[in-house]
C-alpha positions in Angstrom: 0.1 0.0 0.1 1.4 3.2 -0.7 1.8 6.1 1.9 -1.2 8.5 0.7 -3.5 5.3 0.6 -2.3 4.5 3.9 -3.0 8.2 5.3 -6.3 7.9 3.6 -7.1 4.8 5.4 -6.3 6.0 8.6 -8.1 9.0 8.7 -11.2 7.1 7.4 -10.9 5.1 10.3 -10.7 8.0 12.6 -13.4 9.5 11.5 -15.3 6.5 12.0 -14.0 5.6 15.4 -12.7 8.9 16.8 -9.6 7.2 18.2 -7.5 4.5 17.2 -4.1 2.5 18.9 -1.3 1.7 16.6 -2.1 -2.0 17.2 -5.5 -1.5 15.6 -3.8 0.3 12.6 -1.1 -2.1 11.9 -3.7 -4.9 11.6 -6.1 -3.0 9.6 -3.1 -1.5 7.1 -1.2 -4.9 7.5 1.9 -2.7 8.2 4.6 -2.7 11.0 4.5 -0.7 13.9 7.3 1.6 12.9 5.6 2.4 9.6 2.5 3.4 11.5 4.0 5.4 14.1 5.7 7.1 11.1 2.3 7.7 9.4 0.8 9.3 12.6 3.7 11.4 13.0 3.4 12.8 9.6 -0.2 13.3 9.9 -0.1 15.0 13.0 2.6 17.5 11.8 0.3 18.3 8.7 -2.8 18.8 11.2 -4.9 16.1 9.7 -4.9 14.1 13.2 -3.6 14.3 16.9 -1.1 12.0 17.8 -1.5 10.7 21.4 0.4 7.8 23.4 -0.4 4.5 21.8 -2.4 5.9 18.7 -4.2 9.0 17.9 -7.4 10.8 17.8 -9.6 13.0 15.2 -9.4 16.6 15.0 -12.8 16.9 15.7 -12.3 15.1 18.9 -10.1 17.3 20.7 -12.9 19.5 22.2 -14.4 18.1 25.6 -17.4 19.7 27.7 -18.2 16.5 29.6 -17.0 16.2 33.1 -16.8 12.6 34.2 -17.3 11.4 37.8 -14.8 10.2 39.9 -15.6 6.8 39.8 -15.1 6.9 36.1 -11.9 8.9 36.3 -10.3 6.9 38.8 -11.0 3.7 36.2 -9.1 5.5 33.4 -5.5 5.0 32.7 -4.7 3.9 36.5 -1.0 2.7 35.7 0.2 5.9 33.8 -1.8 7.8 36.7 -0.1 5.8 39.4 3.3 6.8 38.0 2.4 10.6 37.6 1.7 10.6 41.3 4.3 8.9 42.4 6.7 11.1 40.8 4.9 14.2 41.9 4.7 12.9 45.4 8.4 13.0 45.6 8.8 16.7 45.1 7.3 17.7 48.4 10.0 18.4 51.0 9.8 19.2 54.7 8.1 22.4 55.4 6.3 23.0 52.2 2.9 24.6 52.4 1.3 22.5 49.7 -2.2 22.8 47.8 -3.6 19.7 46.5 -6.5 20.3 43.8 -9.5 18.0 43.6 -8.9 15.2 40.9 -8.3 11.4 40.2 -4.3 11.7 39.7 -3.7 14.0 42.5 -5.9 11.6 44.9 -3.3 8.6 43.8 -0.5 11.1 44.7 -1.6 11.2 48.5 -0.8 7.4 48.7 2.8 8.2 48.1 3.4 10.9 50.4 6.1 10.4 52.9 7.1 14.0 54.4 5.2 14.4 57.5 6.7 18.3 58.2 4.4 19.6 55.0 1.1 21.1 55.4 -1.2 20.7 53.2 -4.5 22.3 51.9 -7.2 20.9 49.5 -10.7 21.6 48.1 -10.9 17.7 47.4 -13.5 15.8 50.1 -12.0 12.8 49.7 -8.2 14.0 49.5 -8.8 15.7 52.7 -10.2 12.3 54.3 -7.2 10.7 53.1 -4.6 12.9 54.2 -6.1 13.0 57.5 -6.4 9.3 57.9 -2.4 9.3 57.2 -1.8 11.5 59.8 -0.9 14.8 57.8 -1.8 18.2 59.0 -4.6 19.1 56.6 -7.0 22.0 56.0 -10.0 21.9 53.5 -11.4 25.0 52.1 -14.9 25.9 52.9 -17.8 26.5 50.4 -20.3 24.5 48.3 -19.6 20.9 47.3 -19.5 19.9 43.3 -20.9 16.4 43.6 -19.6 15.0 40.4 -16.1 16.1 41.1 -16.4 15.8 45.0 -14.6 19.4 45.0 -15.4 22.3 46.7 -16.1 25.4 45.1 -17.7 28.9 45.2 -16.9 32.1 46.6 -16.5 31.1 50.0 -13.7 28.9 48.9 -12.1 31.7 47.0 -12.2 33.8 49.7 -10.1 31.2 51.8 -7.3 30.8 49.3 -6.7 34.4 49.4 -5.2 34.1 52.8 -3.0 31.3 51.7 0.7 31.4 49.8 2.0 28.0 49.0 5.3 26.7 48.4 3.9 24.1 45.7 0.4 23.1 44.4 -0.6 20.2 42.3 -3.1 20.2 40.0 -5.5 18.3 37.7 -6.7 19.3 34.4 -9.4 18.2 31.5 -7.0 19.7 28.8 -3.8 20.9 27.8 -3.6 22.8 24.7 -0.7 25.1 23.4 -3.3 27.6 22.4 -5.9 27.4 25.3 -3.6 26.3 28.2 -5.1 24.5 30.9 -8.7 24.0 30.8 -11.5 22.5 32.6 -15.4 22.1 31.7 -16.7 24.2 34.7 -16.5 27.7 35.5 -16.5 27.5 39.0 -13.9 24.8 39.2 -12.2 26.6 37.0 -12.1 29.8 39.4 -10.6 27.9 42.1 -7.9 26.3 40.1 -6.7 29.3 38.8 -6.9 31.2 41.8 -5.0 28.5 43.7 -2.3 28.0 41.1 -1.8 31.8 41.1 -0.9 31.7 44.8 2.0 28.7 44.3 5.6 29.4 44.2 5.9 26.3 42.2 2.8 24.9 40.6 2.3 21.6 39.0 -0.2 20.0 36.5 -0.6 16.2 36.7 -1.9 14.8 33.3 -2.2 11.2 31.5 -1.6 11.5 28.0 -5.4 11.6 26.9 -5.3 15.2 28.2 -3.2 16.8 25.7 -4.2 18.4 22.5 -7.7 18.9 24.4 -9.6 21.7 25.0 -12.5 22.3 27.7 -14.5 25.3 28.1 -12.7 27.3 30.7 -9.2 28.0 30.6 -7.8 28.2 33.9 -4.2 28.9 33.3 -1.8 29.5 30.5 0.6 26.4 29.8 3.7 28.2 31.0 2.4 28.9 34.4 2.9 25.3 35.6 5.2 22.3 35.2 3.3 19.3 33.6 4.0 15.9 35.0 2.8 13.1 32.8 3.5 9.5 31.9 5.3 9.5 28.5 5.0 12.7 26.4 4.2 11.9 22.5 4.1 15.5 21.2 7.6 16.8 21.8 6.3 20.4 20.8 5.0 21.3 24.1 8.6 21.2 25.6 8.8 24.6 23.9 6.1 26.0 25.9 7.0 24.6 29.4 9.2 22.4 31.7 7.7 18.5 31.0 8.7 15.7 33.7 7.7 12.4 32.6 6.6 9.8 35.5 9.0 7.4 36.5 
């Protein structure tokens, strides 16, 4: 099969399925894995698809306004999220004053925390309970509870944040885009994320591969405002915009 024929077939499959893995394409096109990866790279560079970890998504699939509940999020990419969380937890040192944002990957992070000399603030209901159960000193923001993400949001939470100056903050995101930065579907949660991030000396966004080249309705920070901790970065162009740390 000629190169342009493979390109056409890949794009047709994406139009039907919205997302496809390298393995699926090797079987469909009877081509080697290295050939498919080169094809995906070429199509990504020409703007005809988005290359992601292990495959590709269609261009029309990069906008996400849906917010999954915590159970659904916890079931997605658990091994990658655990690797990211472990890397993030190792960055906390004695006497750090840490903000931990609500989210599934930041929740995994708590399992790996070892520094008893740090103090934690969070807007995550499950996060606060897990931190307290491990014996850490923890404060939770007051305000309205957003049930789907178990996050505290609203004016009262925003007012609480104004009193804090964090040495480090760890955040979740629904989308990462070079143009639109870090984004989330809900404006009330986006306001809290943005306010907390702006009060951190060092901010980190924890994101699995599926969050890249995605845009949600509300941008809460520019891409240059935080270091990204991820599993394995496919699109190296992001390194031109901010620091990227890959999970171990």
